[in-house]
N, C-alpha and C positions, 0 to 999 in steps of 0.2 A: 464474436464479441461485438458489442454495440455500444457507442457512446450514447446514453440516453438523456443525459442533461448537460446543456451548455449555457445555462443562465448564469452569466457572470455574477459572483465569482465561484458558483458551485459547479463541479464536474461530477458525473457519475457515469461508470462504466458497468455493464452487466454482461455476463457470460450466460447464454440461454441454451437450454436444451429441453423441451417440454417443461418451461418454467424457468425461473432463475436459479441458477447453480451456484453464482458468485457474484461479488459485486465490490466495486471500489469506489469510495467516495473521496473527493479532494476539493481543495480551495485554490484557485488560481489566483497567481500574482507574480512578483518578481521571483518568488520560490513558490513552486507547488507544494502544498502541504497535504499529504495523504492523511485523511482523518479516520479511514476505516478501510480494512479488507477483510471480507468475509465470504466464506465457501460454506454452504449448507453442510451440515454434519454428515449426511449421507453420501456426500461427494467428495469428502476430504481424502488426502492421501493419494490423489491421482494428477497432482501438478496444477490444478486450476488456479490456485493462488499465484503461483509462478506465472502463469499465463496472463493473468489480470495484471500483475506488477509489471511485467515486461511490455506490456501494452501501453501502460502509462509512461514507462521510461522511453519507449519509442516515440510517443506522442509529444514529448518534451525533451528532445536530446540536448539542446542548448540551455536548459534552465536548471537551476538547482531544485532538487526535490527533497523534501524533508518529511519526517514522521517521528512519532513516539513509539519505540518499540516496547509496547507494554500491552499485555491482555487487557481487554475491556472487562471491569468488574462486574457487568450484568450478562456475561456470556461464559459458557464453558470453552476455554481456549483450546485449539488444536495444538498449539506449542506452549511449553513454558517461556519464561522470560529468557533464559541462557539459549534455548533453541531458536527464539525469535531473533536474538542478536545474530547468531550465526547465519541464519537463513538470510537475513537482510544484507549482512556482510557479503554473502556469496553473489548477491546481486548488485554489489558496487557501493554499498552504504558504508558510512564511517560513523562511529560512535562518537558524538560531539556534544556532551552534556553540558547544561548551563545551569545556573542557579534557578530552581524552581521547575527544571525540565531535565531531570536526570537520565531519561530514556530517549533524548534527542538523537537522531541519526540524520545524516545528510549524504545525498549522492550529488557530488558536484558534477557540471559538465565536463566532457572529455576535452583533450587539446584540440 
């Protein structure tokens, strides 16, 4: 796993194995906002997205982390919306929708 971009406020992590297997993009701030998690179709179902997400969570243990749990319209998603909610919930995220952002989920720092 490699953090490849630290140009504030953009953060990018890539999981490499003879090329990019997966990638997480986020924006740094008082809350880190994950804007994209992607694993190449040929590498899905092997836990790489969980590795990527756990790396972000471990990098910011004292910072709220937010995201929109919705598949991107321009990609074929690995999980449907319900499965995405369940997957993020397993990683400690809570569904906290707001007007205009019905898919918003947050993971708050632990005690």
